[in-house]
PAZATOR-891388 format. One record per residue (C-alpha): residue number from 1; chain; x, y, z. Coordinates in steps of 0.001 Angstrom, whole numbers. Each point is the difference from the previous one (the first is absolute). Last residue first. Layout:
+-----+--------+---------+---------+---------+
| num | chaine |       u |       v |       w |
+-----+--------+---------+---------+---------+
| NUM |      A |       X |       Y |       Z |
...
+-----+--------+---------+---------+---------+
***
This chain:
+-----+--------+---------+---------+---------+
| num | chaine |       u |       v |       w |
+-----+--------+---------+---------+---------+
| 452 |      A |  -28828 |  -13767 |   63674 |
| 451 |      A |   -1266 |    2210 |   -2771 |
| 450 |      A |   -3576 |   -1279 |    -200 |
| 449 |      A |    -504 |    -164 |    3764 |
| 448 |      A |    1390 |    3510 |     375 |
| 447 |      A |   -2501 |    1165 |   -2580 |
| 446 |      A |   -2812 |   -1566 |    1983 |
| 445 |      A |    1342 |    1725 |    3109 |
| 444 |      A |    -474 |    3276 |   -1861 |
| 443 |      A |   -3681 |    -718 |    -393 |
| 442 |      A |    -501 |    -992 |    3655 |
| 441 |      A |    2108 |    2595 |    1805 |
| 440 |      A |    2540 |   -1422 |    2436 |
| 439 |      A |     243 |    1099 |    3655 |
| 438 |      A |    3456 |    -213 |    1549 |
| 437 |      A |    -110 |   -1466 |    3526 |
| 436 |      A |    2758 |   -2495 |    -562 |
| 435 |      A |   -1707 |   -1255 |   -3127 |
| 434 |      A |   -3635 |     903 |    -463 |
| 433 |      A |   -2898 |   -1396 |   -1974 |
| 432 |      A |   -2459 |    1240 |   -2548 |
| 431 |      A |   -2558 |   -2216 |   -1637 |
| 430 |      A |    -791 |   -2581 |   -2619 |
| 429 |      A |    2030 |    2001 |   -2525 |
| 428 |      A |    3229 |   -1692 |    1064 |
| 427 |      A |   -1234 |   -3406 |   -1043 |
| 426 |      A |   -1140 |    1252 |   -3383 |
| 425 |      A |    3250 |    1822 |    -631 |
| 424 |      A |    2040 |   -3042 |     943 |
| 423 |      A |   -2041 |   -2144 |   -2343 |
| 422 |      A |     545 |    2558 |   -2751 |
| 421 |      A |    3746 |    -120 |     574 |
| 420 |      A |      23 |   -3803 |      53 |
| 419 |      A |   -1799 |     -75 |   -3338 |
| 418 |      A |    2383 |    2568 |   -1490 |
| 417 |      A |    3006 |   -1996 |    1174 |
| 416 |      A |   -1453 |   -3179 |   -1497 |
| 415 |      A |    -506 |    1770 |   -3336 |
| 414 |      A |    3629 |    1123 |      56 |
| 413 |      A |    1107 |   -3567 |     696 |
| 412 |      A |   -2117 |   -1236 |   -2865 |
| 411 |      A |    2056 |    2052 |   -2459 |
| 410 |      A |    1308 |   -2891 |   -2097 |
| 409 |      A |   -3550 |   -1274 |    -274 |
| 408 |      A |    -912 |    2972 |   -2173 |
| 407 |      A |   -3528 |    1327 |    -571 |
| 406 |      A |   -1142 |    1604 |    3285 |
| 405 |      A |    3625 |     415 |     971 |
| 404 |      A |     338 |    2389 |   -2932 |
| 403 |      A |   -1709 |    2706 |    2041 |
| 402 |      A |    2270 |    -604 |    3015 |
| 401 |      A |    3137 |    -203 |   -2117 |
| 400 |      A |     739 |    3715 |     -99 |
| 399 |      A |   -1565 |    1817 |    2973 |
| 398 |      A |   -3693 |     782 |    -346 |
| 397 |      A |   -1002 |   -1689 |    3270 |
| 396 |      A |    2389 |    2226 |    1936 |
| 395 |      A |   -1608 |    3084 |   -1517 |
| 394 |      A |   -3430 |   -1263 |    1029 |
| 393 |      A |    1213 |    -164 |    3603 |
| 392 |      A |    1252 |    3583 |    -256 |
| 391 |      A |   -3432 |     911 |   -1357 |
| 390 |      A |   -1657 |   -1444 |    3094 |
| 389 |      A |    2426 |    1851 |    2266 |
| 388 |      A |   -1004 |    3374 |   -1495 |
| 387 |      A |   -3692 |    -810 |    -418 |
| 386 |      A |    -234 |    -108 |    3803 |
| 385 |      A |     293 |    3789 |     169 |
| 384 |      A |   -2512 |     354 |    2826 |
| 383 |      A |   -3686 |    -730 |     581 |
| 382 |      A |    -273 |   -2155 |   -3091 |
| 381 |      A |   -2617 |    -666 |   -2674 |
| 380 |      A |   -1251 |    3492 |    -849 |
| 379 |      A |    3464 |    1567 |     118 |
| 378 |      A |    1274 |   -2947 |   -2105 |
| 377 |      A |   -2494 |     424 |   -2845 |
| 376 |      A |     754 |    3568 |   -1095 |
| 375 |      A |    3723 |     752 |     172 |
| 374 |      A |    1673 |   -3406 |     320 |
| 373 |      A |   -2388 |   -2051 |   -2118 |
| 372 |      A |    -671 |    2734 |   -2531 |
| 371 |      A |    3707 |     702 |    -407 |
| 370 |      A |     833 |   -3668 |    -486 |
| 369 |      A |   -2794 |    -433 |   -2513 |
| 368 |      A |    1163 |    3080 |   -1905 |
| 367 |      A |    3557 |   -1297 |    -146 |
| 366 |      A |   -1212 |   -3378 |   -1226 |
| 365 |      A |   -1884 |    1723 |   -2793 |
| 364 |      A |    3160 |    1927 |    -872 |
| 363 |      A |    1931 |   -3244 |    -392 |
| 362 |      A |   -2835 |   -1439 |   -2037 |
| 361 |      A |     185 |    2977 |   -2372 |
| 360 |      A |    3806 |     -16 |     -23 |
| 359 |      A |      36 |   -3609 |   -1180 |
| 358 |      A |   -2724 |     682 |   -2564 |
| 357 |      A |    2051 |    2874 |   -1411 |
| 356 |      A |    3057 |   -2226 |    -359 |
| 355 |      A |   -1675 |   -2986 |   -1676 |
| 354 |      A |    1899 |     308 |   -3302 |
| 353 |      A |    3126 |     795 |    2005 |
| 352 |      A |     126 |   -3591 |    1259 |
| 351 |      A |   -1211 |    -532 |    3545 |
| 350 |      A |    1447 |    1224 |    3308 |
| 349 |      A |     408 |   -2701 |    2665 |
| 348 |      A |    3566 |    1002 |     922 |
| 347 |      A |   -1089 |    3626 |     238 |
| 346 |      A |   -2920 |    -844 |    2275 |
| 345 |      A |    2293 |   -2192 |    2104 |
| 344 |      A |    2225 |    3036 |     473 |
| 343 |      A |   -2967 |    2159 |     935 |
| 342 |      A |   -1182 |   -2456 |    2646 |
| 341 |      A |    3438 |    -491 |    1570 |
| 340 |      A |     838 |    3714 |       8 |
| 339 |      A |   -3311 |     874 |    1651 |
| 338 |      A |     534 |   -2611 |    2707 |
| 337 |      A |    3571 |    1196 |     520 |
| 336 |      A |    -953 |    3665 |     340 |
| 335 |      A |   -2996 |    -472 |    2310 |
| 334 |      A |    1798 |   -2501 |    2234 |
| 333 |      A |    3090 |    2221 |     199 |
| 332 |      A |   -2079 |    3033 |    1005 |
| 331 |      A |   -1951 |   -1993 |    2542 |
| 330 |      A |    3215 |   -1331 |    1527 |
| 329 |      A |    1600 |    3437 |     185 |
| 328 |      A |   -3050 |    1664 |    1520 |
| 327 |      A |    -474 |   -2790 |    2549 |
| 326 |      A |    3663 |     140 |     957 |
| 325 |      A |     -95 |    3800 |     398 |
| 324 |      A |   -3222 |    -140 |    2096 |
| 323 |      A |    1343 |   -2528 |    2469 |
| 322 |      A |   -1061 |   -3606 |       9 |
| 321 |      A |   -1875 |   -2062 |    2589 |
| 320 |      A |   -2570 |    2706 |     783 |
| 319 |      A |   -1644 |    -287 |   -3410 |
| 318 |      A |    -560 |   -3739 |     431 |
| 317 |      A |   -1805 |   -1432 |   -3024 |
| 316 |      A |    1005 |    2884 |   -2260 |
| 315 |      A |    3640 |     -83 |    1081 |
| 314 |      A |     227 |   -3776 |    -263 |
| 313 |      A |   -1575 |      31 |   -3432 |
| 312 |      A |    2386 |    2729 |   -1119 |
| 311 |      A |    2932 |   -2129 |    1127 |
| 310 |      A |   -1361 |   -2954 |   -1952 |
| 309 |      A |    -649 |    2172 |   -3071 |
| 308 |      A |    3590 |    1244 |     112 |
| 307 |      A |    1327 |   -3548 |     369 |
| 306 |      A |   -2228 |   -1358 |   -2780 |
| 305 |      A |    1023 |    2778 |   -2437 |
| 304 |      A |    3771 |      90 |     567 |
| 303 |      A |     886 |   -3236 |   -1781 |
| 302 |      A |   -2303 |     603 |   -2959 |
| 301 |      A |    1459 |    3493 |    -412 |
| 300 |      A |    3551 |   -1379 |       0 |
| 299 |      A |    -876 |   -2600 |   -2628 |
| 298 |      A |   -1676 |    2649 |   -2108 |
| 297 |      A |    3264 |    1897 |    -327 |
| 296 |      A |    -594 |    3765 |     290 |
| 295 |      A |     487 |    1894 |   -3283 |
| 294 |      A |   -1988 |   -2696 |   -1786 |
| 293 |      A |    1628 |   -1572 |   -3060 |
| 292 |      A |   -2436 |    -382 |   -2902 |
| 291 |      A |   -1878 |    3151 |     919 |
| 290 |      A |   -3211 |     868 |    1864 |
| 289 |      A |    1568 |    -728 |    3422 |
| 288 |      A |    1592 |    3212 |    1255 |
| 287 |      A |   -2028 |    2560 |   -1951 |
| 286 |      A |   -3232 |   -1758 |     991 |
| 285 |      A |    1121 |      -7 |    3643 |
| 284 |      A |     562 |    3748 |    -190 |
| 283 |      A |   -3682 |     633 |    -627 |
| 282 |      A |    -969 |   -1709 |    3280 |
| 281 |      A |    2829 |    1764 |    1819 |
| 280 |      A |   -1305 |    3362 |   -1209 |
| 279 |      A |   -3522 |    -971 |    1096 |
| 278 |      A |    1286 |    -972 |    3451 |
| 277 |      A |    1867 |    3344 |     351 |
| 276 |      A |   -2719 |    2280 |   -1411 |
| 275 |      A |   -2453 |    -972 |    2747 |
| 274 |      A |    2053 |    2076 |    2458 |
| 273 |      A |   -1084 |    3072 |   -1984 |
| 272 |      A |    -787 |    1895 |    3195 |
| 271 |      A |     800 |   -1986 |    3169 |
| 270 |      A |   -1659 |   -2707 |    2074 |
| 269 |      A |    1806 |   -2765 |    1841 |
| 268 |      A |    -332 |   -3588 |    1192 |
| 267 |      A |   -3576 |   -1262 |     171 |
| 266 |      A |   -1944 |    2195 |   -2425 |
| 265 |      A |    2522 |    1368 |   -2506 |
| 264 |      A |    2137 |   -3145 |      -1 |
| 263 |      A |   -2879 |   -2492 |     -64 |
| 262 |      A |   -1913 |    1989 |   -2636 |
| 261 |      A |    3114 |     111 |   -2185 |
| 260 |      A |     552 |   -3727 |     517 |
| 259 |      A |   -3620 |    -773 |    -893 |
| 258 |      A |     -39 |    2201 |   -3113 |
| 257 |      A |    3287 |   -1369 |   -1344 |
| 256 |      A |    -947 |   -3520 |    1102 |
| 255 |      A |   -3128 |     169 |   -2117 |
| 254 |      A |    2069 |     884 |   -3041 |
| 253 |      A |    2704 |   -2538 |     844 |
| 252 |      A |   -2603 |   -2798 |     417 |
| 251 |      A |   -2162 |     833 |   -3011 |
| 250 |      A |    2774 |      -9 |   -2599 |
| 249 |      A |    1203 |   -3561 |     633 |
| 248 |      A |   -3597 |   -1161 |     464 |
| 247 |      A |   -1143 |    1511 |   -3305 |
| 246 |      A |    2987 |   -1409 |   -1873 |
| 245 |      A |    -685 |   -3465 |    1476 |
| 244 |      A |   -3650 |     209 |    -998 |
| 243 |      A |    1078 |     832 |   -3557 |
| 242 |      A |    2379 |   -2961 |     -82 |
| 241 |      A |   -2735 |   -2339 |    1246 |
| 240 |      A |   -2401 |    1475 |   -2539 |
| 239 |      A |    2279 |    -950 |   -2857 |
| 238 |      A |    2450 |    2252 |   -1777 |
| 237 |      A |      41 |    -264 |   -3814 |
| 236 |      A |    3279 |   -1511 |   -1078 |
| 235 |      A |    1963 |    1922 |   -2603 |
| 234 |      A |    3343 |    -636 |    1598 |
| 233 |      A |    -136 |   -1602 |    3447 |
| 232 |      A |    1607 |   -3333 |    -882 |
| 231 |      A |    2765 |    1824 |   -1823 |
| 230 |      A |    1145 |    1733 |    3166 |
| 229 |      A |    -291 |    3808 |    -254 |
| 228 |      A |    2442 |    2000 |   -2087 |
| 227 |      A |   -2646 |     465 |   -2655 |
| 226 |      A |     952 |     172 |   -3635 |
| 225 |      A |   -2224 |    2464 |   -1815 |
| 224 |      A |    -332 |    -386 |   -3729 |
| 223 |      A |    1282 |    3057 |   -1802 |
| 222 |      A |   -1991 |    3131 |    -702 |
| 221 |      A |    1028 |    2086 |   -2962 |
| 220 |      A |   -3402 |    1559 |    -612 |
| 219 |      A |    -806 |     -37 |    3719 |
| 218 |      A |    3125 |    2052 |     581 |
| 217 |      A |   -1321 |    3316 |   -1257 |
| 216 |      A |   -3390 |    -472 |    1674 |
| 215 |      A |    1593 |    -793 |    3369 |
| 214 |      A |    2397 |    2919 |    -269 |
| 213 |      A |   -2918 |    2303 |    -784 |
| 212 |      A |   -1933 |   -1303 |    2997 |
| 211 |      A |    2966 |     462 |    2323 |
| 210 |      A |     390 |    3583 |   -1222 |
| 209 |      A |   -3692 |     688 |     551 |
| 208 |      A |     372 |   -1399 |    3514 |
| 207 |      A |    2865 |    2452 |     528 |
| 206 |      A |   -2105 |    2943 |   -1207 |
| 205 |      A |   -2847 |   -1034 |    2323 |
| 204 |      A |    2444 |    -269 |    2890 |
| 203 |      A |    1155 |    3548 |    -613 |
| 202 |      A |   -3653 |    1071 |     129 |
| 201 |      A |    -439 |   -1818 |    3308 |
| 200 |      A |    3100 |    1684 |    1378 |
| 199 |      A |   -1512 |    3394 |    -744 |
| 198 |      A |   -3209 |   -1042 |    1767 |
| 197 |      A |    2021 |   -1212 |    2996 |
| 196 |      A |    1721 |    3381 |     160 |
| 195 |      A |   -3371 |    1776 |      19 |
| 194 |      A |   -1329 |   -2271 |    2770 |
| 193 |      A |    3122 |     609 |    2084 |
| 192 |      A |    -248 |    3746 |    -569 |
| 191 |      A |   -3583 |     -14 |    1295 |
| 190 |      A |     978 |   -2113 |    3004 |
| 189 |      A |    2849 |    2271 |     979 |
| 188 |      A |    3526 |    -934 |    -955 |
| 187 |      A |    3259 |    -226 |    1957 |
| 186 |      A |    -938 |   -2004 |    3119 |
| 185 |      A |   -2276 |   -2457 |   -1897 |
| 184 |      A |    2352 |    -647 |   -2915 |
| 183 |      A |    3339 |    -441 |    1779 |
| 182 |      A |     -62 |   -2338 |    3012 |
| 181 |      A |   -3643 |   -1112 |     257 |
| 180 |      A |    -334 |    -466 |   -3788 |
| 179 |      A |    3487 |   -1196 |    -864 |
| 178 |      A |    -351 |   -3381 |    1701 |
| 177 |      A |   -3163 |    -977 |   -1869 |
| 176 |      A |    1234 |    1393 |   -3290 |
| 175 |      A |    3315 |   -1843 |     316 |
| 174 |      A |   -1753 |   -3277 |     798 |
| 173 |      A |   -2475 |     251 |   -2856 |
| 172 |      A |    2761 |     823 |   -2465 |
| 171 |      A |    1982 |   -3009 |    1183 |
| 170 |      A |   -3190 |   -2037 |    -266 |
| 169 |      A |    -272 |     707 |   -3717 |
| 168 |      A |    3669 |    -662 |    -634 |
| 167 |      A |    -365 |   -3349 |    1801 |
| 166 |      A |   -3073 |    -845 |   -2067 |
| 165 |      A |    2276 |     327 |   -3024 |
| 164 |      A |    1623 |   -3292 |    1047 |
| 163 |      A |   -3277 |   -1689 |    -981 |
| 162 |      A |     796 |     437 |   -3683 |
| 161 |      A |     915 |   -3650 |    -683 |
| 160 |      A |    -207 |    -604 |   -3765 |
| 159 |      A |     687 |    3659 |    -719 |
| 158 |      A |    3578 |    -212 |    1250 |
| 157 |      A |    1569 |    -146 |   -3472 |
| 156 |      A |   -2477 |    2683 |   -1172 |
| 155 |      A |   -2572 |   -1333 |   -2479 |
| 154 |      A |   -2362 |    2846 |     831 |
| 153 |      A |   -2949 |   -2190 |    1024 |
| 152 |      A |    1125 |    -625 |    3608 |
| 151 |      A |     467 |    3760 |     363 |
| 150 |      A |   -3687 |     483 |    -716 |
| 149 |      A |    -910 |   -2501 |    2730 |
| 148 |      A |    2346 |    1783 |    2422 |
| 147 |      A |   -1669 |    3273 |    -953 |
| 146 |      A |   -3442 |   -1420 |     796 |
| 145 |      A |     938 |   -1650 |    3292 |
| 144 |      A |    1468 |    3160 |    1577 |
| 143 |      A |   -2037 |    2565 |   -1948 |
| 142 |      A |   -3464 |    -952 |    1233 |
| 141 |      A |     469 |    1875 |    3284 |
| 140 |      A |     395 |    3321 |   -1844 |
| 139 |      A |   -3469 |    -135 |   -1540 |
| 138 |      A |   -1722 |   -1122 |    3213 |
| 137 |      A |    1797 |    2657 |    2064 |
| 136 |      A |   -1072 |    2705 |   -2462 |
| 135 |      A |   -3615 |   -1289 |      53 |
| 134 |      A |    -346 |    -414 |    3795 |
| 133 |      A |    1582 |    3214 |    1262 |
| 132 |      A |   -2810 |    2212 |    1271 |
| 131 |      A |   -3096 |   -1944 |    -909 |
| 130 |      A |    1220 |   -3383 |    1235 |
| 129 |      A |    1815 |    1393 |    3052 |
| 128 |      A |   -3027 |    2077 |     979 |
| 127 |      A |   -2307 |   -3004 |    -343 |
| 126 |      A |    2302 |   -2221 |    2048 |
| 125 |      A |     189 |    2647 |    2743 |
| 124 |      A |   -3779 |     454 |      84 |
| 123 |      A |    -423 |   -3757 |     395 |
| 122 |      A |    2503 |     160 |    2863 |
| 121 |      A |   -1842 |    2881 |    1684 |
| 120 |      A |   -3395 |   -1680 |    -180 |
| 119 |      A |   -1607 |     587 |    3422 |
| 118 |      A |    1314 |    3465 |     913 |
| 117 |      A |    -276 |    1337 |   -3502 |
| 116 |      A |    3197 |    1389 |   -1569 |
| 115 |      A |      91 |    3786 |    -492 |
| 114 |      A |    -685 |    1433 |   -3424 |
| 113 |      A |     874 |   -1739 |   -3247 |
| 112 |      A |   -1839 |    2693 |   -1982 |
| 111 |      A |    2823 |     435 |   -2466 |
| 110 |      A |    2331 |   -2972 |       6 |
| 109 |      A |    3104 |     348 |    2213 |
| 108 |      A |    3073 |     358 |   -2135 |
| 107 |      A |    1547 |   -1185 |   -3249 |
| 106 |      A |    1619 |    2146 |   -2641 |
| 105 |      A |   -1139 |   -1718 |   -2094 |
| 104 |      A |   -3208 |   -1766 |   -1062 |
| 103 |      A |     493 |     947 |   -3680 |
| 102 |      A |    3377 |   -1758 |     100 |
| 101 |      A |   -1801 |   -3259 |     754 |
| 100 |      A |   -1782 |     219 |   -3353 |
|  99 |      A |    3321 |     511 |   -1768 |
|  98 |      A |    1513 |   -2979 |    1818 |
|  97 |      A |   -2944 |   -2121 |   -1126 |
|  96 |      A |     457 |    1151 |   -3612 |
|  95 |      A |    3701 |    -834 |     281 |
|  94 |      A |    -919 |   -3511 |    1098 |
|  93 |      A |   -2219 |    -572 |   -3010 |
|  92 |      A |    2648 |    1369 |   -2387 |
|  91 |      A |    2731 |   -2169 |    1527 |
|  90 |      A |   -2210 |   -3134 |    -380 |
|  89 |      A |    -664 |     460 |   -3736 |
|  88 |      A |    3172 |   -1596 |   -1412 |
|  87 |      A |    -105 |   -2711 |    2673 |
|  86 |      A |   -3492 |   -1163 |   -1040 |
|  85 |      A |   -2548 |     463 |    2775 |
|  84 |      A |   -1654 |   -2832 |    1923 |
|  83 |      A |    2808 |   -1604 |    2014 |
|  82 |      A |    2285 |    2928 |     827 |
|  81 |      A |   -2899 |    2392 |     486 |
|  80 |      A |   -1768 |   -2525 |    2225 |
|  79 |      A |    3116 |    -522 |    2117 |
|  78 |      A |     713 |    3719 |     282 |
|  77 |      A |   -3613 |     702 |    1012 |
|  76 |      A |     196 |   -2688 |    2676 |
|  75 |      A |    3290 |    1457 |    1239 |
|  74 |      A |   -1611 |    3432 |     292 |
|  73 |      A |   -2978 |   -1430 |    1872 |
|  72 |      A |    2355 |   -1811 |    2377 |
|  71 |      A |    1886 |    3249 |     609 |
|  70 |      A |   -3282 |    1726 |     778 |
|  69 |      A |    -767 |   -2752 |    2526 |
|  68 |      A |    3438 |     394 |    1576 |
|  67 |      A |    -476 |    3769 |     133 |
|  66 |      A |   -3343 |    -413 |    1741 |
|  65 |      A |    1353 |   -2544 |    2468 |
|  64 |      A |    2845 |    2333 |     940 |
|  63 |      A |   -2486 |    2796 |     686 |
|  62 |      A |   -2006 |   -2339 |    2243 |
|  61 |      A |    3180 |    -952 |    1888 |
|  60 |      A |    1070 |    3639 |     483 |
|  59 |      A |   -3406 |     843 |    1446 |
|  58 |      A |     211 |   -3041 |    2292 |
|  57 |      A |    3475 |     986 |    1180 |
|  56 |      A |   -1292 |    3381 |    1218 |
|  55 |      A |    1143 |    3174 |   -1755 |
|  54 |      A |   -3080 |    2133 |     396 |
|  53 |      A |   -3120 |     111 |   -2134 |
|  52 |      A |     265 |    3486 |   -1496 |
|  51 |      A |    3778 |     -91 |     344 |
|  50 |      A |    -129 |   -3095 |   -2247 |
|  49 |      A |   -1078 |    1658 |   -3234 |
|  48 |      A |    2746 |    2296 |   -1285 |
|  47 |      A |    2982 |   -1764 |    1587 |
|  46 |      A |   -1487 |   -3275 |   -1166 |
|  45 |      A |      56 |    1453 |   -3508 |
|  44 |      A |    3733 |     566 |     255 |
|  43 |      A |     701 |   -3234 |    1895 |
|  42 |      A |   -1571 |   -1976 |   -2878 |
|  41 |      A |     979 |    2261 |   -2909 |
|  40 |      A |    3706 |    -562 |     580 |
|  39 |      A |    -361 |   -3733 |    -465 |
|  38 |      A |   -1489 |      17 |   -3480 |
|  37 |      A |    1979 |    2989 |   -1227 |
|  36 |      A |    3334 |   -1557 |     891 |
|  35 |      A |   -1181 |   -3334 |   -1415 |
|  34 |      A |    -820 |    1577 |   -3362 |
|  33 |      A |    3365 |    1766 |     -78 |
|  32 |      A |    1835 |   -3298 |     604 |
|  31 |      A |   -2106 |   -1909 |   -2526 |
|  30 |      A |     714 |    2661 |   -2615 |
|  29 |      A |    3717 |     -13 |     830 |
|  28 |      A |     182 |   -3801 |    -354 |
|  27 |      A |   -1964 |       0 |   -3269 |
|  26 |      A |    2170 |    2683 |   -1570 |
|  25 |      A |    3263 |   -1482 |    1279 |
|  24 |      A |    -845 |   -3466 |   -1323 |
|  23 |      A |    -962 |    1299 |   -3430 |
|  22 |      A |    3025 |    2293 |    -173 |
|  21 |      A |    2322 |   -2824 |     994 |
|  20 |      A |   -1460 |   -2220 |   -2680 |
|  19 |      A |     421 |    2768 |   -2577 |
|  18 |      A |    3566 |     655 |    1108 |
|  17 |      A |     788 |   -3708 |    -331 |
|  16 |      A |   -1458 |     -72 |   -3495 |
|  15 |      A |    2026 |    3018 |   -1002 |
|  14 |      A |    3147 |   -1552 |    1489 |
|  13 |      A |    -643 |   -3190 |   -1933 |
|  12 |      A |    -605 |    1892 |   -3227 |
|  11 |      A |    3233 |    1959 |     479 |
|  10 |      A |    1948 |   -3198 |     647 |
|   9 |      A |   -1381 |   -1604 |   -3165 |
|   8 |      A |     975 |    3078 |   -2036 |
|   7 |      A |    3500 |       5 |    1518 |
|   6 |      A |     466 |   -3651 |    -901 |
|   5 |      A |   -1171 |     709 |   -3539 |
|   4 |      A |    2477 |    2880 |    -283 |
|   3 |      A |    2847 |   -2063 |    1417 |
|   2 |      A |    -668 |   -2715 |   -2523 |
|   1 |      A |   -1369 |   -3393 |     989 |
+-----+--------+---------+---------+---------+
***
């Protein structure tokens, strides 16, 4: 090959590499900006609405449930758009939705909202959230699964397994969440915050347009996708057992987020924006584990989880037996490790890219179920924060190997451990008892029976 031909081949390769890098950078930046807007609007609008109702944990929990439900609606829309609309028309449909949402900005309290009624304050809060920020939040929430599905159709070398982009999305969410109480809220008034969010929304619209144009340009030269997932998983339609597993793996961390936050703010400490810390940790776990090589080794997490849950069980069953610092540290470790375990298993159980939007839809559905259980059902069922230990138990049952034990004889030992744990829980639930004069609470004693 002549030097000129070699140079021409090299130039073409560099051009192709630059194009691939541009595609990846455009989609990653768009997902990042979308996540920043998505998670900055939540504390921002809460700052507008919640002073009317007060900052109690129950008000925060209801608000969280609303945003989870709106996120589920956005994921459902993304799934239907991905399945029912041809790829060349999907960007246009989504841009029309973004344009409609722009008409609802800048957001604020709806006209005529008035003061909340004494008997239906939570219903009033949901209505105000829906009218005030519902459509823009819905439109932005669809971007995470939808843009990943578009990226999977670009023919990029990494398009066969685009789930790593979820890390970029959650990085934006985490930065927005942490920046709000530290930088945004102290420096800008509420009107300026709403105006800045509107400007960011228009930037996002331009970025989505860019992603759509890249998708259309590359559809013509699309290559067959080669997934990096195991061959046995390629192209297979997920069964109902797999879907139920996704729901459970998403439900437990979501419910645990609400339960742990309620436990900390109610039983241990109360401070402004304290709820930001558990939510930031929750988002950070996706960044850590939604990649081929998790930033924290899974083996280490699996080792720490049962010990942290055991120590938490002891502290909940006998509050006087452990000091406040130990109880705080154990509960923190139990929350983090349980969330890491569930989210890592979610990543390992991810389907082929052709079923990406369905995966995120069921994952979001599990998140809504967890939020409803911890925020709405649990206060009606329990006198205290008993949902917190119950969800820790569920996290132990979702450890790797326990689910497969129902189908694999090689994991019978794990199934036996689960059976013994449940038996211990049932025995402990029969009533409270005391050891050396320390009184044990009934529900928390059940958790201790499971762990030990």
